[in-house]
N, C-alpha and C positions, 0 to 999 in steps of 0.2 A: 325130639323136643323133650320127652320124658327123661332121657339120659342126660341132657344138658342141665335140666333142673336138678336132677339128682346129684350130679357132679358139683354144681354150685352150692347146693345145700350141704354136702359133705365138706366142701372147702370152708364154708362159713362156720360149721360146727367145729372143725379142726382149729380154726383161728380163735374161736371163743374159748376152746379148751386151753390153748396156749396162753391166752390172756388170764384165764382163771388160775392156771398154775403159776404164772409169773407173779401175779399179785399176791397169791398165798405165800410164795417163797419169799417175797420182799417183806411181807408182814412178819413172817416167822423169823427171818434174819434180824429185823429190827427188834423183835421181842428178845432174841438171844443176846444181842449186844447191849441192851439196856436192862437186862434182868438184874445185874448187880446193883445198879442204882435203884431199881424198884424195891429190892430187898432192904436197902439201906434207908431210903427216904419214904417209901409208900407204906410198907408193911407196919412200921411203928405208929402210923396215924391212928387216931381213935376211930372206932366204927361209925360214930356219928359225924365224922368229917365228910362233908359233901364231896370234896375233891377226891377223896379216896374212892368213892363209888363212881365218880366220873372217870377216874383212871381205869377202874375195873371194866367199865362199860367200853371205853375206847380201846383198851389194850386186849383184854381177855374175851369179852363177849363178842366183839366184832371178829376176833380171830376165830372163835368157835363157829360163827356163822360162815366164815369163809371156808373152813374145813368141811362144814356140812354141805355147802354148795359144791365143793370139789367132789364129795362122795356121791351126791345126788345128781350131779350133772349128766352122767351117762344114762340115767334112767328117765330123763325128761324128754318129751317130744320136741322135735324141731318146729313142727307145724301143728295145726289144729288136729286133735285126735281125741278118742274117748278118755285118754289120760291127761288131757290138757288141764283138768281141774287141779291136779297136783302141781303142775308147772305154774299155774296162775297163783296158787296159794304161796309157793316158795318165793316167786318174784314179788308178790305183794308184801310179804314179810321183809324181804331184802330192801324194797323201796322205802318202806316205813322206817327201817333202821337207818338207811342212808340219810333221810330227812332228819331223823332224831340226832344222828351223829353230826350233821351239819349245824344244827341249831345249838347243840351243846358245845361244839367247837367255837361257835361265835360267842356263846355265853362266857367261855373261858377267856377268850381274847378281850371281850368287853369288860370283864371283871378286872383283868390286868390293866387295861387302859383307864378304867374308873379309878383304880388305886393310884396309878402313876400321875393322874391329873388331880390328885388331892380329894377325891370323892366329891367332886362338885356336882350339884343337882342337875345342871344343864347337860352334863355328860351322860348321866343316867337317863334323862328324858330323851336326848337325841338318839342314843344307841338303842334304847328300848323301843322307840317309835320305828326305827329302821328295821330292827329284827322282827317286830310285830307285823310290819308291812310285808316283809318277805314271807312270813308264815302264812298270812292271808293269801298272798299271791301264789304260794306253792300248792294250795288246796285244789284249785281247778286243774292245774297241771298234773297233779298226782292222780286225781280221779280219772282224767282222760287216759293216763298211762295204764291204769288198772284195767280198763276196758280192752286195751290192745293185747293184754297178756293172755287172753283166751286163745290167741292164735299160736301159742307155743313160744319157744325161746327166740325165734326169729321175728320178734315183734317190731313195730315201728314207733319212733318217738312222736309225741304230740308236738305240733307246731308251737304250742303255748310255752314250751320249755324255754324259748328264747326270752320270754318275759321274766321268768324266774332267774335265768342266768344274769339278766340285767340287774335285777334287785340284789342278787348275791354279790355281783361285782361292786355295786354301790356300797353295800355293807362292809365288805372287806377293804375296799379302798378307803373308806372313812376310818376304819380301825387302824390301818397302817399309817394313814396321814396324821392322825392324832398322836400316835406313838413317835413318829419321826419329828413332829412339831415339838413334842416334849423333849426329845433328844437335842434338838437345835437350841431350844430355850435354855437348857442347862449349860450347853457349850462344853468346851474342852478345858476350861480353866480349873475345874475341880476334878482331878483325875479319878478319885475313888468313886464319887457319885456318878460321873459320866460312864464309868465302867459298868455300873448296874444298868443304866439306861441303855447302854450299848448292847448289853446282853438281851434285854427286852426287845430292842430294835432288831437285832439279828434273828431272834426267834420269830418275831412277828413278820419279818421280811421273808424268811424261809417258808412260813405258813402261807403267806400271801402268794408267793410264787407257785407253790404247789396247788393252791386252790385255783389260781388263774390258769395253770396248765390243765387242771381238771375241767374247768369251764370251757377252755379251748377244745378239749376233746369232745365235750358235749356239742359244741357248735359243729365240729368236724363230723360227728356221727349223724347229725341231722342233715348234713349237706352231701356227704360221701356215701354212696350206695353200698360199697363193699364193707364199710365199717358197721358192725352189728351193735345196736344200742345197749345190749346186755353187758358189753365190756365196760361201759361207763359205770355200771353198778359195781362191778368188781374193783375198778380203780378208785371209785369213790369210797368204798369201804376201807381200802388200804390207805388212801390219802388221809382220811379222817382219823383212822386208827393211829397212824404214825404221828400226825400233827397234834392231835389232842393229848395223847399220852406224853409226848415229849415236852409240850408246853407245861403240863402239870409237873413233870419231873424237874424242869428248869426252875420253876417257882419253888418247888420243894427244896432244891439245893440252897436257894437263898434263905428259906426258912431255917434250914439247918444251921446256918451261920448265926442266926439269932439265938441259938442255944435252947434254953429251957422253954421258950415260947412255943416251940413246935409240939411239945407234949401237952400244952394247955388247949383243950378242945373248945374253951370259951373265947379264945382269941381268934378274931377273924383274920383271914388271909390278907385283907387290906391293911390291917394293923401291922402284920409282919412286914409288909412292903414299906409302910410308913416309917416304922422304926428303923428298918434297914437303910432306907434312903437318908433319914435324919442323921443316923450315925456316920454315914459316909460323907454327907454333904457338910457337916459341921466342921 
């Protein structure tokens, strides 16, 4: 019986290592292919530009966390042991970062939708309430997860995670629905303007599909015994890193077409989008 358990544990640890390496490789590959755009569009931004710091968080900070986890992984216990404290500390930090990355990603998407819909107050109130509700819902789920980390890397997901998955699905479904609705409203009669909306729609759809895939993985790990929940953290870091940084890069490319406005730190990103759409739609 001991041999069977040992073999199962080794197999689980090997699977986790493969997922950890795969997610790190994917993040690093995306970093390399977008580095040129980063130098062109992100580096010239003023230091007080909020989206520059959001980009640094999603692209660089999350990548550093993934590299750290790759280095620390062989040193962490699979099950409860005297060194479980270190494991619990690292998993706690990674969980907090995943939640932060999720909410900052939703903020970026919400900001884009808010600008696309003309900065209408009801859009701000609707999206603000949805994201706030998700934050409140995530707290008990996160606290329940932190308790299970004491058992080592092979911990179990809290059943409450399905509630958070439902809230996240509602938030992202609302964001993509509003974007698509705006796309349909403009129609295809104005080629230049519709191309801008089409880019926003493509970016939003790609993000929506990646997030839905991530949520599907969350449901699978809670239902399939052989899938270890920690791989959900690895893929969440990668998913949010790629989506968040690419959304900011996409918007920065549009800002660059506005010209000198990109250098003015007092001009809001919503104004960039407003001017850009107005120029194209006129």
